[in-house]
mmCIF entry with sequence, helices, sheets and N, C-alpha, C, O atoms, coordinates in Angstrom:
data_MODEL
# 
_entry.id   MODEL 
# 
_entity.id                         1 
_entity.type                       polymer 
_entity.pdbx_number_of_molecules   1 
# 
_entity_poly.entity_id                      1 
_entity_poly.type                           'polypeptide(L)' 
_entity_poly.nstd_linkage                   no 
_entity_poly.nstd_monomer                   no 
_entity_poly.pdbx_seq_one_letter_code       MVKPLNFIGSQTMVFFGPIVSAFVKTDGYYRAAELFESNVSVEFLISELERLGKNG 
_entity_poly.pdbx_seq_one_letter_code_can   MVKPLNFIGSQTMVFFGPIVSAFVKTDGYYRAAELFESNVSVEFLISELERLGKNG 
_entity_poly.pdbx_strand_id                 A 
# 
loop_
_entity_poly_seq.entity_id 
_entity_poly_seq.num 
_entity_poly_seq.mon_id 
_entity_poly_seq.hetero 
1 1  MET n 
1 2  VAL n 
1 3  LYS n 
1 4  PRO n 
1 5  LEU n 
1 6  ASN n 
1 7  PHE n 
1 8  ILE n 
1 9  GLY n 
1 10 SER n 
1 11 GLN n 
1 12 THR n 
1 13 MET n 
1 14 VAL n 
1 15 PHE n 
1 16 PHE n 
1 17 GLY n 
1 18 PRO n 
1 19 ILE n 
1 20 VAL n 
1 21 SER n 
1 22 ALA n 
1 23 PHE n 
1 24 VAL n 
1 25 LYS n 
1 26 THR n 
1 27 ASP n 
1 28 GLY n 
1 29 TYR n 
1 30 TYR n 
1 31 ARG n 
1 32 ALA n 
1 33 ALA n 
1 34 GLU n 
1 35 LEU n 
1 36 PHE n 
1 37 GLU n 
1 38 SER n 
1 39 ASN n 
1 40 VAL n 
1 41 SER n 
1 42 VAL n 
1 43 GLU n 
1 44 PHE n 
1 45 LEU n 
1 46 ILE n 
1 47 SER n 
1 48 GLU n 
1 49 LEU n 
1 50 GLU n 
1 51 ARG n 
1 52 LEU n 
1 53 GLY n 
1 54 LYS n 
1 55 ASN n 
1 56 GLY n 
# 
_struct_asym.id          A 
_struct_asym.entity_id   1 
# 
loop_
_struct_conf.conf_type_id 
_struct_conf.id 
_struct_conf.pdbx_PDB_helix_id 
_struct_conf.beg_label_comp_id 
_struct_conf.beg_label_asym_id 
_struct_conf.beg_label_seq_id 
_struct_conf.pdbx_beg_PDB_ins_code 
_struct_conf.end_label_comp_id 
_struct_conf.end_label_asym_id 
_struct_conf.end_label_seq_id 
_struct_conf.pdbx_end_PDB_ins_code 
_struct_conf.beg_auth_comp_id 
_struct_conf.beg_auth_asym_id 
_struct_conf.beg_auth_seq_id 
_struct_conf.end_auth_comp_id 
_struct_conf.end_auth_asym_id 
_struct_conf.end_auth_seq_id 
_struct_conf.pdbx_PDB_helix_class 
_struct_conf.details 
_struct_conf.pdbx_PDB_helix_length 
HELX_P HELX_P1 AA1 LYS A 3  ? LEU A 5  ? LYS A 3  LEU A 5  5 ? 3  
HELX_P HELX_P2 AA2 ASN A 6  ? PHE A 15 ? ASN A 6  PHE A 15 1 ? 10 
HELX_P HELX_P3 AA3 GLY A 17 ? VAL A 20 ? GLY A 17 VAL A 20 1 ? 4  
HELX_P HELX_P4 AA4 THR A 26 ? GLU A 37 ? THR A 26 GLU A 37 1 ? 12 
HELX_P HELX_P5 AA5 ASN A 39 ? ASN A 55 ? ASN A 39 ASN A 55 1 ? 17 
# 
_struct_conf_type.id          HELX_P 
_struct_conf_type.criteria    ? 
_struct_conf_type.reference   ? 
# 
loop_
_atom_site.group_PDB 
_atom_site.id 
_atom_site.type_symbol 
_atom_site.label_atom_id 
_atom_site.label_alt_id 
_atom_site.label_comp_id 
_atom_site.label_asym_id 
_atom_site.label_entity_id 
_atom_site.label_seq_id 
_atom_site.pdbx_PDB_ins_code 
_atom_site.Cartn_x 
_atom_site.Cartn_y 
_atom_site.Cartn_z 
_atom_site.occupancy 
_atom_site.B_iso_or_equiv 
_atom_site.pdbx_formal_charge 
_atom_site.auth_seq_id 
_atom_site.auth_comp_id 
_atom_site.auth_asym_id 
_atom_site.auth_atom_id 
_atom_site.pdbx_PDB_model_num 
ATOM 1   N N  . MET A 1 1  ? 73.664 6.594  88.206 1.00 0.00 ? 1  MET A N  1 
ATOM 2   C CA . MET A 1 1  ? 72.511 5.866  88.586 1.00 0.00 ? 1  MET A CA 1 
ATOM 3   C C  . MET A 1 1  ? 72.146 4.782  87.525 1.00 0.00 ? 1  MET A C  1 
ATOM 4   O O  . MET A 1 1  ? 71.681 3.721  87.939 1.00 0.00 ? 1  MET A O  1 
ATOM 5   N N  . VAL A 1 2  ? 72.318 4.967  86.230 1.00 0.00 ? 2  VAL A N  1 
ATOM 6   C CA . VAL A 1 2  ? 71.942 4.124  85.159 1.00 0.00 ? 2  VAL A CA 1 
ATOM 7   C C  . VAL A 1 2  ? 73.077 3.205  84.673 1.00 0.00 ? 2  VAL A C  1 
ATOM 8   O O  . VAL A 1 2  ? 72.904 2.409  83.750 1.00 0.00 ? 2  VAL A O  1 
ATOM 9   N N  . LYS A 1 3  ? 74.202 3.338  85.303 1.00 0.00 ? 3  LYS A N  1 
ATOM 10  C CA . LYS A 1 3  ? 75.417 2.659  84.804 1.00 0.00 ? 3  LYS A CA 1 
ATOM 11  C C  . LYS A 1 3  ? 75.205 1.107  84.744 1.00 0.00 ? 3  LYS A C  1 
ATOM 12  O O  . LYS A 1 3  ? 75.574 0.486  83.747 1.00 0.00 ? 3  LYS A O  1 
ATOM 13  N N  . PRO A 1 4  ? 74.658 0.528  85.723 1.00 0.00 ? 4  PRO A N  1 
ATOM 14  C CA . PRO A 1 4  ? 74.336 -0.856 85.787 1.00 0.00 ? 4  PRO A CA 1 
ATOM 15  C C  . PRO A 1 4  ? 73.366 -1.313 84.571 1.00 0.00 ? 4  PRO A C  1 
ATOM 16  O O  . PRO A 1 4  ? 73.336 -2.511 84.287 1.00 0.00 ? 4  PRO A O  1 
ATOM 17  N N  . LEU A 1 5  ? 72.656 -0.487 83.921 1.00 0.00 ? 5  LEU A N  1 
ATOM 18  C CA . LEU A 1 5  ? 71.688 -0.763 82.884 1.00 0.00 ? 5  LEU A CA 1 
ATOM 19  C C  . LEU A 1 5  ? 72.359 -0.647 81.479 1.00 0.00 ? 5  LEU A C  1 
ATOM 20  O O  . LEU A 1 5  ? 71.697 -0.905 80.475 1.00 0.00 ? 5  LEU A O  1 
ATOM 21  N N  . ASN A 1 6  ? 73.639 -0.269 81.396 1.00 0.00 ? 6  ASN A N  1 
ATOM 22  C CA . ASN A 1 6  ? 74.328 -0.130 80.051 1.00 0.00 ? 6  ASN A CA 1 
ATOM 23  C C  . ASN A 1 6  ? 74.131 -1.347 79.201 1.00 0.00 ? 6  ASN A C  1 
ATOM 24  O O  . ASN A 1 6  ? 73.681 -1.208 78.064 1.00 0.00 ? 6  ASN A O  1 
ATOM 25  N N  . PHE A 1 7  ? 74.425 -2.485 79.652 1.00 0.00 ? 7  PHE A N  1 
ATOM 26  C CA . PHE A 1 7  ? 74.442 -3.760 78.926 1.00 0.00 ? 7  PHE A CA 1 
ATOM 27  C C  . PHE A 1 7  ? 73.037 -3.991 78.432 1.00 0.00 ? 7  PHE A C  1 
ATOM 28  O O  . PHE A 1 7  ? 72.845 -4.294 77.254 1.00 0.00 ? 7  PHE A O  1 
ATOM 29  N N  . ILE A 1 8  ? 72.042 -3.857 79.299 1.00 0.00 ? 8  ILE A N  1 
ATOM 30  C CA . ILE A 1 8  ? 70.577 -4.111 78.944 1.00 0.00 ? 8  ILE A CA 1 
ATOM 31  C C  . ILE A 1 8  ? 70.254 -3.137 77.803 1.00 0.00 ? 8  ILE A C  1 
ATOM 32  O O  . ILE A 1 8  ? 69.602 -3.510 76.828 1.00 0.00 ? 8  ILE A O  1 
ATOM 33  N N  . GLY A 1 9  ? 70.697 -1.935 77.928 1.00 0.00 ? 9  GLY A N  1 
ATOM 34  C CA . GLY A 1 9  ? 70.269 -0.890 76.941 1.00 0.00 ? 9  GLY A CA 1 
ATOM 35  C C  . GLY A 1 9  ? 71.018 -1.126 75.636 1.00 0.00 ? 9  GLY A C  1 
ATOM 36  O O  . GLY A 1 9  ? 70.443 -0.854 74.582 1.00 0.00 ? 9  GLY A O  1 
ATOM 37  N N  . SER A 1 10 ? 72.130 -1.561 75.629 1.00 0.00 ? 10 SER A N  1 
ATOM 38  C CA . SER A 1 10 ? 72.902 -1.938 74.388 1.00 0.00 ? 10 SER A CA 1 
ATOM 39  C C  . SER A 1 10 ? 72.207 -3.072 73.720 1.00 0.00 ? 10 SER A C  1 
ATOM 40  O O  . SER A 1 10 ? 71.998 -3.010 72.509 1.00 0.00 ? 10 SER A O  1 
ATOM 41  N N  . GLN A 1 11 ? 71.822 -4.133 74.440 1.00 0.00 ? 11 GLN A N  1 
ATOM 42  C CA . GLN A 1 11 ? 71.102 -5.191 73.845 1.00 0.00 ? 11 GLN A CA 1 
ATOM 43  C C  . GLN A 1 11 ? 69.723 -4.955 73.417 1.00 0.00 ? 11 GLN A C  1 
ATOM 44  O O  . GLN A 1 11 ? 69.239 -5.670 72.539 1.00 0.00 ? 11 GLN A O  1 
ATOM 45  N N  . THR A 1 12 ? 68.995 -3.939 74.005 1.00 0.00 ? 12 THR A N  1 
ATOM 46  C CA . THR A 1 12 ? 67.753 -3.362 73.593 1.00 0.00 ? 12 THR A CA 1 
ATOM 47  C C  . THR A 1 12 ? 68.003 -2.712 72.185 1.00 0.00 ? 12 THR A C  1 
ATOM 48  O O  . THR A 1 12 ? 67.262 -2.999 71.245 1.00 0.00 ? 12 THR A O  1 
ATOM 49  N N  . MET A 1 13 ? 69.020 -1.858 72.046 1.00 0.00 ? 13 MET A N  1 
ATOM 50  C CA . MET A 1 13 ? 69.417 -1.309 70.838 1.00 0.00 ? 13 MET A CA 1 
ATOM 51  C C  . MET A 1 13 ? 69.642 -2.275 69.631 1.00 0.00 ? 13 MET A C  1 
ATOM 52  O O  . MET A 1 13 ? 69.257 -2.038 68.486 1.00 0.00 ? 13 MET A O  1 
ATOM 53  N N  . VAL A 1 14 ? 70.280 -3.338 70.012 1.00 0.00 ? 14 VAL A N  1 
ATOM 54  C CA . VAL A 1 14 ? 70.509 -4.401 68.892 1.00 0.00 ? 14 VAL A CA 1 
ATOM 55  C C  . VAL A 1 14 ? 69.276 -5.007 68.525 1.00 0.00 ? 14 VAL A C  1 
ATOM 56  O O  . VAL A 1 14 ? 69.042 -5.281 67.348 1.00 0.00 ? 14 VAL A O  1 
ATOM 57  N N  . PHE A 1 15 ? 68.372 -5.266 69.556 1.00 0.00 ? 15 PHE A N  1 
ATOM 58  C CA . PHE A 1 15 ? 67.020 -5.962 69.294 1.00 0.00 ? 15 PHE A CA 1 
ATOM 59  C C  . PHE A 1 15 ? 66.238 -5.093 68.333 1.00 0.00 ? 15 PHE A C  1 
ATOM 60  O O  . PHE A 1 15 ? 65.678 -5.621 67.372 1.00 0.00 ? 15 PHE A O  1 
ATOM 61  N N  . PHE A 1 16 ? 66.168 -3.735 68.550 1.00 0.00 ? 16 PHE A N  1 
ATOM 62  C CA . PHE A 1 16 ? 65.292 -2.735 67.727 1.00 0.00 ? 16 PHE A CA 1 
ATOM 63  C C  . PHE A 1 16 ? 66.124 -2.417 66.524 1.00 0.00 ? 16 PHE A C  1 
ATOM 64  O O  . PHE A 1 16 ? 65.633 -1.616 65.729 1.00 0.00 ? 16 PHE A O  1 
ATOM 65  N N  . GLY A 1 17 ? 67.284 -2.907 66.268 1.00 0.00 ? 17 GLY A N  1 
ATOM 66  C CA . GLY A 1 17 ? 68.048 -2.395 65.172 1.00 0.00 ? 17 GLY A CA 1 
ATOM 67  C C  . GLY A 1 17 ? 67.447 -2.509 63.847 1.00 0.00 ? 17 GLY A C  1 
ATOM 68  O O  . GLY A 1 17 ? 67.588 -1.614 63.014 1.00 0.00 ? 17 GLY A O  1 
ATOM 69  N N  . PRO A 1 18 ? 66.709 -3.693 63.593 1.00 0.00 ? 18 PRO A N  1 
ATOM 70  C CA . PRO A 1 18 ? 66.119 -3.763 62.259 1.00 0.00 ? 18 PRO A CA 1 
ATOM 71  C C  . PRO A 1 18 ? 65.074 -2.692 62.063 1.00 0.00 ? 18 PRO A C  1 
ATOM 72  O O  . PRO A 1 18 ? 64.925 -2.247 60.925 1.00 0.00 ? 18 PRO A O  1 
ATOM 73  N N  . ILE A 1 19 ? 64.384 -2.261 62.990 1.00 0.00 ? 19 ILE A N  1 
ATOM 74  C CA . ILE A 1 19 ? 63.201 -1.340 62.943 1.00 0.00 ? 19 ILE A CA 1 
ATOM 75  C C  . ILE A 1 19 ? 63.970 0.049  62.704 1.00 0.00 ? 19 ILE A C  1 
ATOM 76  O O  . ILE A 1 19 ? 63.744 0.758  61.723 1.00 0.00 ? 19 ILE A O  1 
ATOM 77  N N  . VAL A 1 20 ? 64.806 0.330  63.601 1.00 0.00 ? 20 VAL A N  1 
ATOM 78  C CA . VAL A 1 20 ? 65.558 1.691  63.487 1.00 0.00 ? 20 VAL A CA 1 
ATOM 79  C C  . VAL A 1 20 ? 66.311 1.974  62.205 1.00 0.00 ? 20 VAL A C  1 
ATOM 80  O O  . VAL A 1 20 ? 66.539 3.100  61.763 1.00 0.00 ? 20 VAL A O  1 
ATOM 81  N N  . SER A 1 21 ? 66.742 0.590  61.547 1.00 0.00 ? 21 SER A N  1 
ATOM 82  C CA . SER A 1 21 ? 67.488 0.920  60.356 1.00 0.00 ? 21 SER A CA 1 
ATOM 83  C C  . SER A 1 21 ? 66.795 1.539  59.159 1.00 0.00 ? 21 SER A C  1 
ATOM 84  O O  . SER A 1 21 ? 67.396 2.028  58.202 1.00 0.00 ? 21 SER A O  1 
ATOM 85  N N  . ALA A 1 22 ? 65.410 1.473  59.299 1.00 0.00 ? 22 ALA A N  1 
ATOM 86  C CA . ALA A 1 22 ? 64.500 2.143  58.351 1.00 0.00 ? 22 ALA A CA 1 
ATOM 87  C C  . ALA A 1 22 ? 64.611 3.625  58.474 1.00 0.00 ? 22 ALA A C  1 
ATOM 88  O O  . ALA A 1 22 ? 64.191 4.318  57.548 1.00 0.00 ? 22 ALA A O  1 
ATOM 89  N N  . PHE A 1 23 ? 65.146 4.184  59.549 1.00 0.00 ? 23 PHE A N  1 
ATOM 90  C CA . PHE A 1 23 ? 65.124 5.593  59.740 1.00 0.00 ? 23 PHE A CA 1 
ATOM 91  C C  . PHE A 1 23 ? 66.563 6.169  59.955 1.00 0.00 ? 23 PHE A C  1 
ATOM 92  O O  . PHE A 1 23 ? 66.745 7.377  59.800 1.00 0.00 ? 23 PHE A O  1 
ATOM 93  N N  . VAL A 1 24 ? 67.464 5.438  60.266 1.00 0.00 ? 24 VAL A N  1 
ATOM 94  C CA . VAL A 1 24 ? 68.902 5.992  60.448 1.00 0.00 ? 24 VAL A CA 1 
ATOM 95  C C  . VAL A 1 24 ? 69.878 5.097  59.905 1.00 0.00 ? 24 VAL A C  1 
ATOM 96  O O  . VAL A 1 24 ? 69.575 3.938  59.623 1.00 0.00 ? 24 VAL A O  1 
ATOM 97  N N  . LYS A 1 25 ? 71.130 5.598  59.725 1.00 0.00 ? 25 LYS A N  1 
ATOM 98  C CA . LYS A 1 25 ? 72.269 4.608  59.117 1.00 0.00 ? 25 LYS A CA 1 
ATOM 99  C C  . LYS A 1 25 ? 72.566 3.686  60.349 1.00 0.00 ? 25 LYS A C  1 
ATOM 100 O O  . LYS A 1 25 ? 72.708 4.110  61.496 1.00 0.00 ? 25 LYS A O  1 
ATOM 101 N N  . THR A 1 26 ? 72.638 2.454  59.996 1.00 0.00 ? 26 THR A N  1 
ATOM 102 C CA . THR A 1 26 ? 72.851 1.338  60.991 1.00 0.00 ? 26 THR A CA 1 
ATOM 103 C C  . THR A 1 26 ? 74.336 1.273  61.335 1.00 0.00 ? 26 THR A C  1 
ATOM 104 O O  . THR A 1 26 ? 74.622 0.714  62.394 1.00 0.00 ? 26 THR A O  1 
ATOM 105 N N  . ASP A 1 27 ? 75.224 1.722  60.657 1.00 0.00 ? 27 ASP A N  1 
ATOM 106 C CA . ASP A 1 27 ? 76.729 1.508  60.968 1.00 0.00 ? 27 ASP A CA 1 
ATOM 107 C C  . ASP A 1 27 ? 77.036 2.384  62.197 1.00 0.00 ? 27 ASP A C  1 
ATOM 108 O O  . ASP A 1 27 ? 77.789 1.929  63.058 1.00 0.00 ? 27 ASP A O  1 
ATOM 109 N N  . GLY A 1 28 ? 76.515 3.579  62.332 1.00 0.00 ? 28 GLY A N  1 
ATOM 110 C CA . GLY A 1 28 ? 76.690 4.430  63.459 1.00 0.00 ? 28 GLY A CA 1 
ATOM 111 C C  . GLY A 1 28 ? 75.820 4.018  64.705 1.00 0.00 ? 28 GLY A C  1 
ATOM 112 O O  . GLY A 1 28 ? 76.168 4.124  65.881 1.00 0.00 ? 28 GLY A O  1 
ATOM 113 N N  . TYR A 1 29 ? 74.704 3.559  64.261 1.00 0.00 ? 29 TYR A N  1 
ATOM 114 C CA . TYR A 1 29 ? 73.800 2.892  65.463 1.00 0.00 ? 29 TYR A CA 1 
ATOM 115 C C  . TYR A 1 29 ? 74.415 1.603  66.118 1.00 0.00 ? 29 TYR A C  1 
ATOM 116 O O  . TYR A 1 29 ? 74.361 1.384  67.329 1.00 0.00 ? 29 TYR A O  1 
ATOM 117 N N  . TYR A 1 30 ? 74.926 0.882  65.322 1.00 0.00 ? 30 TYR A N  1 
ATOM 118 C CA . TYR A 1 30 ? 75.421 -0.351 65.982 1.00 0.00 ? 30 TYR A CA 1 
ATOM 119 C C  . TYR A 1 30 ? 76.805 -0.037 66.711 1.00 0.00 ? 30 TYR A C  1 
ATOM 120 O O  . TYR A 1 30 ? 77.183 -0.683 67.688 1.00 0.00 ? 30 TYR A O  1 
ATOM 121 N N  . ARG A 1 31 ? 77.491 0.969  66.171 1.00 0.00 ? 31 ARG A N  1 
ATOM 122 C CA . ARG A 1 31 ? 78.699 1.362  66.815 1.00 0.00 ? 31 ARG A CA 1 
ATOM 123 C C  . ARG A 1 31 ? 78.286 1.925  68.237 1.00 0.00 ? 31 ARG A C  1 
ATOM 124 O O  . ARG A 1 31 ? 78.981 1.635  69.211 1.00 0.00 ? 31 ARG A O  1 
ATOM 125 N N  . ALA A 1 32 ? 77.278 2.643  68.357 1.00 0.00 ? 32 ALA A N  1 
ATOM 126 C CA . ALA A 1 32 ? 76.825 3.245  69.643 1.00 0.00 ? 32 ALA A CA 1 
ATOM 127 C C  . ALA A 1 32 ? 76.418 2.162  70.470 1.00 0.00 ? 32 ALA A C  1 
ATOM 128 O O  . ALA A 1 32 ? 76.702 2.271  71.662 1.00 0.00 ? 32 ALA A O  1 
ATOM 129 N N  . ALA A 1 33 ? 75.734 1.004  70.049 1.00 0.00 ? 33 ALA A N  1 
ATOM 130 C CA . ALA A 1 33 ? 75.365 -0.027 70.832 1.00 0.00 ? 33 ALA A CA 1 
ATOM 131 C C  . ALA A 1 33 ? 76.560 -0.646 71.370 1.00 0.00 ? 33 ALA A C  1 
ATOM 132 O O  . ALA A 1 33 ? 76.602 -0.887 72.576 1.00 0.00 ? 33 ALA A O  1 
ATOM 133 N N  . GLU A 1 34 ? 77.609 -0.952 70.559 1.00 0.00 ? 34 GLU A N  1 
ATOM 134 C CA . GLU A 1 34 ? 78.747 -1.524 71.078 1.00 0.00 ? 34 GLU A CA 1 
ATOM 135 C C  . GLU A 1 34 ? 79.516 -0.719 72.131 1.00 0.00 ? 34 GLU A C  1 
ATOM 136 O O  . GLU A 1 34 ? 80.153 -1.260 73.035 1.00 0.00 ? 34 GLU A O  1 
ATOM 137 N N  . LEU A 1 35 ? 79.413 0.666  71.953 1.00 0.00 ? 35 LEU A N  1 
ATOM 138 C CA . LEU A 1 35 ? 79.992 1.545  72.974 1.00 0.00 ? 35 LEU A CA 1 
ATOM 139 C C  . LEU A 1 35 ? 79.335 1.339  74.254 1.00 0.00 ? 35 LEU A C  1 
ATOM 140 O O  . LEU A 1 35 ? 80.031 1.191  75.259 1.00 0.00 ? 35 LEU A O  1 
ATOM 141 N N  . PHE A 1 36 ? 77.949 1.312  74.327 1.00 0.00 ? 36 PHE A N  1 
ATOM 142 C CA . PHE A 1 36 ? 77.269 1.152  75.461 1.00 0.00 ? 36 PHE A CA 1 
ATOM 143 C C  . PHE A 1 36 ? 77.373 -0.153 76.235 1.00 0.00 ? 36 PHE A C  1 
ATOM 144 O O  . PHE A 1 36 ? 76.991 -0.245 77.402 1.00 0.00 ? 36 PHE A O  1 
ATOM 145 N N  . GLU A 1 37 ? 77.930 -1.209 75.512 1.00 0.00 ? 37 GLU A N  1 
ATOM 146 C CA . GLU A 1 37 ? 78.140 -2.458 76.140 1.00 0.00 ? 37 GLU A CA 1 
ATOM 147 C C  . GLU A 1 37 ? 79.161 -2.482 77.183 1.00 0.00 ? 37 GLU A C  1 
ATOM 148 O O  . GLU A 1 37 ? 79.052 -3.231 78.153 1.00 0.00 ? 37 GLU A O  1 
ATOM 149 N N  . SER A 1 38 ? 80.209 -1.643 77.013 1.00 0.00 ? 38 SER A N  1 
ATOM 150 C CA . SER A 1 38 ? 81.376 -1.761 77.955 1.00 0.00 ? 38 SER A CA 1 
ATOM 151 C C  . SER A 1 38 ? 81.111 -0.666 79.037 1.00 0.00 ? 38 SER A C  1 
ATOM 152 O O  . SER A 1 38 ? 80.600 0.428  78.794 1.00 0.00 ? 38 SER A O  1 
ATOM 153 N N  . ASN A 1 39 ? 81.503 -1.081 80.206 1.00 0.00 ? 39 ASN A N  1 
ATOM 154 C CA . ASN A 1 39 ? 81.347 -0.286 81.462 1.00 0.00 ? 39 ASN A CA 1 
ATOM 155 C C  . ASN A 1 39 ? 82.308 0.776  81.350 1.00 0.00 ? 39 ASN A C  1 
ATOM 156 O O  . ASN A 1 39 ? 82.000 1.923  81.674 1.00 0.00 ? 39 ASN A O  1 
ATOM 157 N N  . VAL A 1 40 ? 83.549 0.457  80.877 1.00 0.00 ? 40 VAL A N  1 
ATOM 158 C CA . VAL A 1 40 ? 84.587 1.431  80.759 1.00 0.00 ? 40 VAL A CA 1 
ATOM 159 C C  . VAL A 1 40 ? 84.256 2.644  79.857 1.00 0.00 ? 40 VAL A C  1 
ATOM 160 O O  . VAL A 1 40 ? 84.574 3.793  80.165 1.00 0.00 ? 40 VAL A O  1 
ATOM 161 N N  . SER A 1 41 ? 83.539 2.287  78.624 1.00 0.00 ? 41 SER A N  1 
ATOM 162 C CA . SER A 1 41 ? 83.211 3.286  77.748 1.00 0.00 ? 41 SER A CA 1 
ATOM 163 C C  . SER A 1 41 ? 81.990 4.224  78.231 1.00 0.00 ? 41 SER A C  1 
ATOM 164 O O  . SER A 1 41 ? 81.884 5.397  77.873 1.00 0.00 ? 41 SER A O  1 
ATOM 165 N N  . VAL A 1 42 ? 81.102 3.584  79.068 1.00 0.00 ? 42 VAL A N  1 
ATOM 166 C CA . VAL A 1 42 ? 80.100 4.372  79.809 1.00 0.00 ? 42 VAL A CA 1 
ATOM 167 C C  . VAL A 1 42 ? 80.632 5.337  80.834 1.00 0.00 ? 42 VAL A C  1 
ATOM 168 O O  . VAL A 1 42 ? 80.169 6.466  80.998 1.00 0.00 ? 42 VAL A O  1 
ATOM 169 N N  . GLU A 1 43 ? 81.668 4.802  81.536 1.00 0.00 ? 43 GLU A N  1 
ATOM 170 C CA . GLU A 1 43 ? 82.203 5.591  82.576 1.00 0.00 ? 43 GLU A CA 1 
ATOM 171 C C  . GLU A 1 43 ? 83.039 6.788  82.026 1.00 0.00 ? 43 GLU A C  1 
ATOM 172 O O  . GLU A 1 43 ? 83.106 7.849  82.646 1.00 0.00 ? 43 GLU A O  1 
ATOM 173 N N  . PHE A 1 44 ? 83.682 6.575  80.820 1.00 0.00 ? 44 PHE A N  1 
ATOM 174 C CA . PHE A 1 44 ? 84.465 7.640  80.042 1.00 0.00 ? 44 PHE A CA 1 
ATOM 175 C C  . PHE A 1 44 ? 83.391 8.672  79.614 1.00 0.00 ? 44 PHE A C  1 
ATOM 176 O O  . PHE A 1 44 ? 83.583 9.870  79.824 1.00 0.00 ? 44 PHE A O  1 
ATOM 177 N N  . LEU A 1 45 ? 82.312 8.242  79.042 1.00 0.00 ? 45 LEU A N  1 
ATOM 178 C CA . LEU A 1 45 ? 81.283 9.144  78.501 1.00 0.00 ? 45 LEU A CA 1 
ATOM 179 C C  . LEU A 1 45 ? 80.745 9.970  79.606 1.00 0.00 ? 45 LEU A C  1 
ATOM 180 O O  . LEU A 1 45 ? 80.598 11.184 79.467 1.00 0.00 ? 45 LEU A O  1 
ATOM 181 N N  . ILE A 1 46 ? 80.442 9.336  80.714 1.00 0.00 ? 46 ILE A N  1 
ATOM 182 C CA . ILE A 1 46 ? 79.843 10.203 81.847 1.00 0.00 ? 46 ILE A CA 1 
ATOM 183 C C  . ILE A 1 46 ? 80.880 11.210 82.358 1.00 0.00 ? 46 ILE A C  1 
ATOM 184 O O  . ILE A 1 46 ? 80.514 12.320 82.744 1.00 0.00 ? 46 ILE A O  1 
ATOM 185 N N  . SER A 1 47 ? 82.231 10.825 82.366 1.00 0.00 ? 47 SER A N  1 
ATOM 186 C CA . SER A 1 47 ? 83.212 11.831 82.947 1.00 0.00 ? 47 SER A CA 1 
ATOM 187 C C  . SER A 1 47 ? 83.300 12.937 81.951 1.00 0.00 ? 47 SER A C  1 
ATOM 188 O O  . SER A 1 47 ? 83.292 14.105 82.340 1.00 0.00 ? 47 SER A O  1 
ATOM 189 N N  . GLU A 1 48 ? 83.387 12.620 80.633 1.00 0.00 ? 48 GLU A N  1 
ATOM 190 C CA . GLU A 1 48 ? 83.385 13.686 79.556 1.00 0.00 ? 48 GLU A CA 1 
ATOM 191 C C  . GLU A 1 48 ? 82.277 14.565 79.649 1.00 0.00 ? 48 GLU A C  1 
ATOM 192 O O  . GLU A 1 48 ? 82.481 15.771 79.503 1.00 0.00 ? 48 GLU A O  1 
ATOM 193 N N  . LEU A 1 49 ? 81.066 14.117 79.885 1.00 0.00 ? 49 LEU A N  1 
ATOM 194 C CA . LEU A 1 49 ? 79.822 14.863 79.917 1.00 0.00 ? 49 LEU A CA 1 
ATOM 195 C C  . LEU A 1 49 ? 79.991 15.826 81.126 1.00 0.00 ? 49 LEU A C  1 
ATOM 196 O O  . LEU A 1 49 ? 79.780 17.031 80.991 1.00 0.00 ? 49 LEU A O  1 
ATOM 197 N N  . GLU A 1 50 ? 80.342 15.325 82.209 1.00 0.00 ? 50 GLU A N  1 
ATOM 198 C CA . GLU A 1 50 ? 80.626 16.129 83.412 1.00 0.00 ? 50 GLU A CA 1 
ATOM 199 C C  . GLU A 1 50 ? 81.608 17.159 83.221 1.00 0.00 ? 50 GLU A C  1 
ATOM 200 O O  . GLU A 1 50 ? 81.336 18.288 83.629 1.00 0.00 ? 50 GLU A O  1 
ATOM 201 N N  . ARG A 1 51 ? 82.809 16.918 82.610 1.00 0.00 ? 51 ARG A N  1 
ATOM 202 C CA . ARG A 1 51 ? 83.755 17.850 82.318 1.00 0.00 ? 51 ARG A CA 1 
ATOM 203 C C  . ARG A 1 51 ? 83.320 18.963 81.426 1.00 0.00 ? 51 ARG A C  1 
ATOM 204 O O  . ARG A 1 51 ? 83.628 20.129 81.669 1.00 0.00 ? 51 ARG A O  1 
ATOM 205 N N  . LEU A 1 52 ? 82.566 18.591 80.337 1.00 0.00 ? 52 LEU A N  1 
ATOM 206 C CA . LEU A 1 52 ? 82.048 19.643 79.634 1.00 0.00 ? 52 LEU A CA 1 
ATOM 207 C C  . LEU A 1 52 ? 80.932 20.316 80.239 1.00 0.00 ? 52 LEU A C  1 
ATOM 208 O O  . LEU A 1 52 ? 80.805 21.473 79.841 1.00 0.00 ? 52 LEU A O  1 
ATOM 209 N N  . GLY A 1 53 ? 80.104 19.940 81.066 1.00 0.00 ? 53 GLY A N  1 
ATOM 210 C CA . GLY A 1 53 ? 79.179 20.705 81.921 1.00 0.00 ? 53 GLY A CA 1 
ATOM 211 C C  . GLY A 1 53 ? 79.834 21.694 82.702 1.00 0.00 ? 53 GLY A C  1 
ATOM 212 O O  . GLY A 1 53 ? 79.361 22.825 82.817 1.00 0.00 ? 53 GLY A O  1 
ATOM 213 N N  . LYS A 1 54 ? 80.951 21.319 83.278 1.00 0.00 ? 54 LYS A N  1 
ATOM 214 C CA . LYS A 1 54 ? 81.648 22.334 84.257 1.00 0.00 ? 54 LYS A CA 1 
ATOM 215 C C  . LYS A 1 54 ? 82.365 23.450 83.370 1.00 0.00 ? 54 LYS A C  1 
ATOM 216 O O  . LYS A 1 54 ? 82.520 24.587 83.817 1.00 0.00 ? 54 LYS A O  1 
ATOM 217 N N  . ASN A 1 55 ? 82.781 23.096 82.139 1.00 0.00 ? 55 ASN A N  1 
ATOM 218 C CA . ASN A 1 55 ? 83.321 24.142 81.337 1.00 0.00 ? 55 ASN A CA 1 
ATOM 219 C C  . ASN A 1 55 ? 82.357 25.053 80.609 1.00 0.00 ? 55 ASN A C  1 
ATOM 220 O O  . ASN A 1 55 ? 82.703 26.150 80.170 1.00 0.00 ? 55 ASN A O  1 
ATOM 221 N N  . GLY A 1 56 ? 81.123 24.556 80.496 1.00 0.00 ? 56 GLY A N  1 
ATOM 222 C CA . GLY A 1 56 ? 80.062 25.192 79.687 1.00 0.00 ? 56 GLY A CA 1 
ATOM 223 C C  . GLY A 1 56 ? 79.536 26.374 80.322 1.00 0.00 ? 56 GLY A C  1 
ATOM 224 O O  . GLY A 1 56 ? 78.642 27.022 79.778 1.00 0.00 ? 56 GLY A O  1 
# 
């Protein structure tokens, strides 16, 4: 349901990056933002979460 919002979410993460960097390491944060930019990455993440949920 939220797949179409992945790009907006990633850009929001980049926008708030300077504020978040006061609390977390930014290298992992910006890597996550890059991951959410791509539709393929989001689809892979969803399928892996579903797979783990069935095995859990």
